[in-house]
C-alpha positions in Angstrom: -19.9 14.2 16.8 -20.1 18.0 16.5 -23.3 20.0 15.9 -25.3 20.4 12.7 -25.4 24.1 13.2 -23.7 26.8 15.3 -23.2 30.6 15.4 -20.2 32.8 14.6 -21.3 36.0 16.2 -24.8 36.5 14.9 -24.3 34.4 11.8 -25.8 31.0 11.8 -23.9 28.2 10.0 -25.3 24.8 9.0 -28.7 23.2 9.3 -31.6 25.6 9.1 -29.5 28.5 7.8 -28.8 29.8 4.3 -25.3 29.2 3.0 -22.7 31.6 4.4 -20.5 33.4 1.9 -17.0 34.1 3.1 -15.1 36.8 1.1 -11.4 36.5 1.9 -9.3 39.5 1.5 -6.4 37.4 2.7 -3.2 39.1 1.6 -4.8 40.9 -1.4 -4.1 44.3 0.3 -0.4 43.6 -0.2 0.4 44.9 3.3 -1.5 48.2 3.0 -4.0 48.8 5.8 -5.7 51.5 3.7 -6.2 49.1 0.8 -7.5 46.5 3.3 -10.1 49.0 4.5 -11.2 49.8 0.9 -11.7 46.0 0.4 -13.8 45.9 3.6 -15.9 48.8 2.3 -16.5 47.0 -1.0 -17.5 43.8 0.7 -19.9 45.6 3.0 -21.4 47.5 0.0 -22.0 44.2 -1.7 -23.9 42.9 1.3 -21.3 40.7 3.0 -21.9 39.7 6.6 -18.3 38.9 7.4 -14.8 39.3 6.0 -11.8 37.0 6.3 -8.2 38.0 6.7 -4.9 36.1 7.0 -2.7 36.7 10.1 1.0 36.2 9.2 3.9 36.6 11.7 6.6 35.3 9.4 9.3 34.6 12.0 7.0 32.3 13.9 5.4 30.9 10.8 8.4 29.9 8.7 12.0 28.9 9.0 14.6 30.6 6.8 14.3 27.7 4.4 11.1 29.2 3.2 13.1 32.0 1.5 14.0 29.4 -1.1 10.4 28.1 -1.8 8.6 29.9 -4.6 4.8 29.2 -4.9 3.4 28.2 -8.2 1.5 31.5 -8.6 4.4 33.8 -7.7 8.0 34.6 -8.8 9.4 35.4 -5.3 9.6 33.2 -2.2 6.7 32.5 0.1 8.7 34.1 2.9 9.1 37.3 0.9 5.4 37.4 -0.1 4.2 37.0 3.5 6.7 39.4 4.9 5.6 42.0 2.3 1.9 41.4 2.9 1.7 40.9 6.7 0.0 43.5 8.8 1.5 44.2 12.3 -0.7 43.8 15.4 -1.7 47.4 15.6 -2.7 47.4 12.0 -4.7 44.2 12.3 -6.4 45.6 15.4 -7.3 48.7 13.4 -8.6 46.5 10.5 -10.7 44.4 12.9 -12.3 47.4 14.5 -12.9 49.0 11.1 -14.6 45.8 9.9 -16.8 45.6 12.9 -17.7 49.3 12.6 -19.2 48.4 9.2 -21.3 45.7 10.8 -19.3 42.8 9.6 -17.8 39.9 11.6 -14.0 39.8 11.4 -12.4 36.4 10.8 -8.8 35.5 10.2 -6.6 32.5 9.5 -3.6 32.2 11.9 -0.6 30.5 10.3 1.3 30.1 13.5 1.1 29.9 17.2 2.0 33.6 17.6 -0.7 34.5 15.0 -3.3 32.6 16.9 -2.2 34.3 20.2 -2.5 37.7 18.5 -6.0 36.9 17.3 -7.0 35.7 20.8 -5.7 39.0 22.2 -7.9 40.8 19.6 -10.8 38.7 20.8 -12.0 37.2 17.5 -15.2 35.2 17.8 -14.0 32.3 15.7 -11.1 30.9 13.7 -10.6 29.9 10.1 -8.0 27.2 9.6 -6.2 27.0 6.2 -5.7 23.7 4.4 -1.9 23.8 5.1 -2.6 24.0 8.9 -5.3 21.3 9.0 -2.8 18.5 9.5 -0.6 20.6 11.8 -2.3 18.9 14.7 -0.3 20.6 17.4 -1.3 24.0 16.1 -4.8 22.9 15.4 -5.1 21.6 19.0 -3.6 24.8 20.4 -6.2 26.9 18.6 -9.0 24.6 19.5 -8.0 25.0 23.2 -9.4 28.6 23.0 -12.8 27.0 22.8 -14.1 29.1 19.9 -15.9 27.9 16.7 -13.6 26.8 13.9 -14.0 26.6 10.1 -11.4 24.1 8.8 -10.3 23.8 5.2 -9.2 20.4 4.2 -7.4 20.8 0.9 -4.4 18.5 0.1 -5.6 16.1 2.8 -7.3 12.7 2.5 -10.2 11.5 4.6 -7.9 9.8 7.1 -6.1 13.0 7.7 -9.3 14.9 8.0 -10.6 12.3 10.5 -7.5 13.0 12.7 -8.3 16.7 12.7 -11.9 16.0 13.5 -10.8 13.9 16.5 -8.7 16.9 17.7 -11.7 19.2 17.5 -14.1 16.7 19.1 -11.8 16.2 22.0 -11.7 19.9 22.6 -15.5 20.1 22.2 -15.5 23.1 19.9 -18.1 23.8 17.2 -16.7 23.4 13.7 -17.3 23.2 10.0 -15.2 21.5 7.3 -14.5 22.9 3.8 -13.3 21.0 0.8 -10.6 22.8 -1.1 -8.3 22.4 -4.0 -5.1 24.4 -3.4 -4.2 25.6 -6.8 -4.4 29.3 -7.7 -6.3 29.3 -9.9 -8.1 25.9 -9.9 -9.2 24.4 -13.1 -12.9 23.4 -13.1 -12.0 19.7 -13.6 -10.0 19.8 -10.3 -12.8 21.3 -8.1 -14.0 17.8 -7.4 -17.3 18.5 -5.7 -17.6 14.7 -5.2 -14.9 15.2 -2.5 -17.1 17.7 -0.7 -19.9 15.1 -0.9 -17.6 12.5 0.6 -17.0 14.8 3.5 -20.8 15.1 3.9 -21.2 11.4 3.9 -18.2 10.8 6.3 -19.0 13.5 8.8 -22.7 13.6 8.9 -24.5 16.4 10.7 -21.4 18.6 10.4 -21.7 21.8 8.3 -19.7 21.2 5.1 -18.7 23.7 2.5 -16.3 24.7 -0.3 -13.4 27.0 -0.3 -12.9 27.8 -4.0 -10.0 29.1 -6.1 -11.5 29.0 -9.6 -12.1 32.1 -11.7 -15.8 32.6 -11.2 -18.8 31.7 -8.9 -19.9 28.5 -10.7 -18.2 26.1 -8.3 -19.6 27.9 -5.2 -23.1 27.9 -6.7 -22.8 24.3 -7.7 -21.6 23.5 -4.2 -24.6 25.2 -2.6 -26.9 23.3 -4.9 -25.4 20.1 -3.5 -26.1 21.3 0.1 -22.9 23.3 1.0 -23.5 25.2 4.3 -20.7 27.7 3.5 -18.6 28.8 0.5 -15.5 30.9 0.4 -13.6 32.8 -2.4 -10.8 35.3 -2.3 -12.1 38.9 -2.6 -10.8 42.2 -3.9 -12.5 45.6 -4.4 -11.5 45.5 -8.1 -9.6 43.2 -10.4 -7.0 45.9 -11.2 -5.2 45.1 -7.9 -1.9 43.3 -8.0 -1.0 40.2 -6.0 -0.8 36.4 -6.4 -4.4 35.8 -5.3 -6.1 38.5 -7.4 -6.6 36.2 -10.4 -8.8 33.8 -8.4 -10.6 36.6 -6.5 -14.1 37.9 -6.9 -14.8 41.6 -7.1 -17.7 43.6 -5.6 -20.2 42.6 -8.3 -19.2 38.9 -8.3 -19.6 38.9 -4.5 -23.1 40.5 -4.7 -24.0 37.9 -7.3 -22.8 35.1 -5.0 -24.6 36.5 -2.0 -27.8 36.6 -4.1 -27.2 32.9 -5.1 -26.9 32.1 -1.4 -30.4 33.5 -0.9 -32.0 31.9 -3.9 -30.3 28.4 -4.3 -31.7 27.0 -1.0 -35.2 28.0 -2.1 -34.7 25.9 -5.3 -33.9 22.7 -3.5 -36.4 19.9 -2.7 -39.9 19.6 -3.9 -41.7 16.8 -5.7 -42.7 16.2 -9.4 -46.2 17.5 -9.6 -47.9 20.8 -10.5 -47.4 23.5 -8.0 -50.6 25.2 -6.9 -49.1 28.5 -8.2 -48.9 27.0 -11.7 -52.7 27.0 -12.0 -52.7 30.4 -13.7 -50.5 28.8 -16.4 -52.4 25.6 -16.6 -55.5 27.6 -17.4 -54.1 28.7 -20.7 -51.3 26.2 -21.5 -53.1 22.8 -21.1 -55.5 21.6 -23.9 -59.0 20.4 -23.3 -61.5 18.6 -25.6 -63.3 20.9 -28.1 -65.8 20.4 -30.9 -64.4 21.2 -34.4 -67.8 21.5 -36.1 -71.5 21.6 -35.1 -72.5 18.3 -33.5 -76.2 17.1 -33.4 -77.7 15.3 -30.4 -77.2 11.5 -30.8 -74.2 12.0 -33.2 -71.1 10.0 -32.5 -68.0 11.8 -31.5 -65.2 11.2 -34.0 -61.8 12.6 -35.0 -63.6 14.7 -37.6 -65.8 16.6 -35.1 -63.6 16.6 -32.0 -60.1 17.7 -31.1 -58.0 19.1 -28.3 -57.2 22.8 -28.0 -56.1 25.4 -25.5 -57.0 26.8 -23.0 -57.1 24.3 -20.2 -60.2 25.8 -18.7 -62.5 23.1 -20.3 -63.8 20.2 -18.2 -62.2 17.4 -20.1 -58.4 17.3 -20.4 -56.6 16.2 -23.6 -55.7 12.9 -22.0 -59.4 11.8 -22.0 -59.8 12.5 -25.7 -59.5 8.9 -26.9 -62.1 7.7 -24.3 -64.7 10.0 -25.8 -64.4 8.9 -29.4 -67.2 6.5 -30.4 -69.6 7.8 -27.7 -72.7 9.9 -28.5 -73.6 13.5 -27.9 -76.5 14.1 -25.5 -77.4 17.5 -27.0 -76.7 19.8 -29.9 -73.1 21.2 -29.5 -72.0 24.2 -31.5 -68.6 24.3 -33.2 -65.7 25.4 -31.0 -67.3 24.4 -27.7 -65.3 22.9 -24.8 -67.0 19.6 -24.2 -68.5 18.8 -20.8 -69.1 15.4 -19.3 -72.9 16.0 -19.3 -72.7 16.3 -23.2 -71.6 12.7 -23.4 -73.8 9.7 -23.2 -73.0 7.3 -20.3 
């Protein structure tokens, strides 16, 4: 079985590393290299460490029958959408170099053999595989033959289909991660099904597992990280005023910054055990109650509910939980009103 962690460029993924946030500009640039660069700028400004694109070479990706297939989130054919939004090789090379000039790793999803070959010519350091290509085992094997790390989305596929894909990756000996996905744009919260992500974790132990999300906010990704996701992905745009079929389920610069902050903080919140943290002592000192006299008590007098109670702060010697054990015992000395009782003030 694959490794519990690996690197994509300088970015560690999996065990021992914080969750990786993948902002996907995808086709949100609508075919404009300048808009794509503006999105890279926004992602870099938000603190992203990588950006993901989609590489479409429509004549190798689809047959002419695709001109009659209209996606659920569009009003024109999938062929027309991709033809409109695809960057040519020189444009994509320019985008990759621009991304890297900003200090970000450039990833892309190839949707065909020709697209994979282009990305290999561009010398990408890893590949992202979309859910629709996961069970395209010939293409999956071809891309795996390059020997580079792969992040594989598994939406619309059951565990048996995922296992076949894993077998392909294992035979090629590549490093890989798997991502649960629901391929609806947008995805309703009830259809996120984080239990499916947990199934992947149970079935493919020691493999980095994550969530590629298409809901309208960061909640699903944050919840996934709380359950141990090693990586999370959302579509990204520099601002929500852009047009395009994926904009509705995209995050903008502020949402990306918030998700990156969550990736830093959520892992720190996990684990622990149910007891006071040492750092809580400063709060214990004022928040806990200890046993206090409620009037003057003479030496030899019996402690009763009328002369003893429990009050803040918690700096006294006898905690409130010991109160009942003191009642009925006698004072060893005179005790002024409003005094925190010590054990040496109690007989026996």
